[in-house]
N, C-alpha and C positions, 0 to 999 in steps of 0.2 A: 380611671378610664384612659388617660394619656399614657400611663405606664403600659397597659395592655396593648394599646394601639401601637406604641413605639416598639414593643417586643414583637408584635405580629409583623410589622413592616421592616423590622431590623434597623431602626433608626433611633436616635436619642430622643428622650422626652422633650428636650429643649427644641429639637427640630419639629416635633409634633406641635408644640405650642407656638413656635414662630411662623410656621408655614401658613396658617390661616391669616395671620396679620399681614404677611407679605402679599398673599393673594388679594386681600381686601385693599391694600395700598395700591396695587396694580389695577384695581377695578375688575378683578376676575370673579370675586364673590361678594355677597352682601350678607352681613351678620346682623340679626335683630334679636332682641330678647324674646325668649320663648313665652308664649301666653300660658302654657301649661305648667311650666316649672321655672321659677325666677332664677334658679342657679344655672340654667342652660341657655344656649343661644341656638337659633335656627340659622342654618347656612344655606344660601341659595346661590347657584351659579348665575352670573350676569350674562347679558348678551355678548359682552366683550370676552368673557371666559369661554363661552360656547364657541366663539369664532376662533380663539386660540387653540382650543381642543381640536377643532377641525382643520387647523393650519397644517401644512406639511411639516414633517419632522425635520429638525436640523440635521444637516449632513452627517456629523459625527454619530448621532444616534441611529440614523439610517444604516450606517456602516456596521454598527454593533448588531443591529437587528439582522442584517445580512449574514454576518459571521455566525451568529447564534443559529440561524436557520440552516447553515451548512453543517451543523452538528448532527442533524437528523435525530436518530434514536438516542444518541449520546446526550442530547440536550437535557433530558430528565436527570441523568446522573450528574452532569455539570451543575445544574440548578440545585440539586440536593447537596452537593459538596459545598457550593457557595453559601447555601443556607446554614449548613453546619459551621462553616467558617465565620459567618456573621454572628451566630450564637456564641461561639468561643470568644470572639472579639468583644461582644457585648458583655459577656460575663467578666472578662478581664478589665473592662472599662465601663462600669455600670452608670457612671455620671455623664457619659458622652452620648 
């Protein structure tokens, strides 16, 4: 599952595994054992997590959003090119 999610998001399997732990440490999510499947956990966003989602974007991210919006119709082509680049990089570095 982590492998498929990592491939879909274009990130490493390690990042997929560490992200929930970091979010839980920061109080953004709560993980509890699944009642239906002992091998799984249920993840619930906390009130603090909800507040952070609704918080304004940091300024650097806002600028990136503005720049991407300026691409207009070219945005899809840029996104496709970046997705291809991410696939190439992932294939070249499968453990990252």
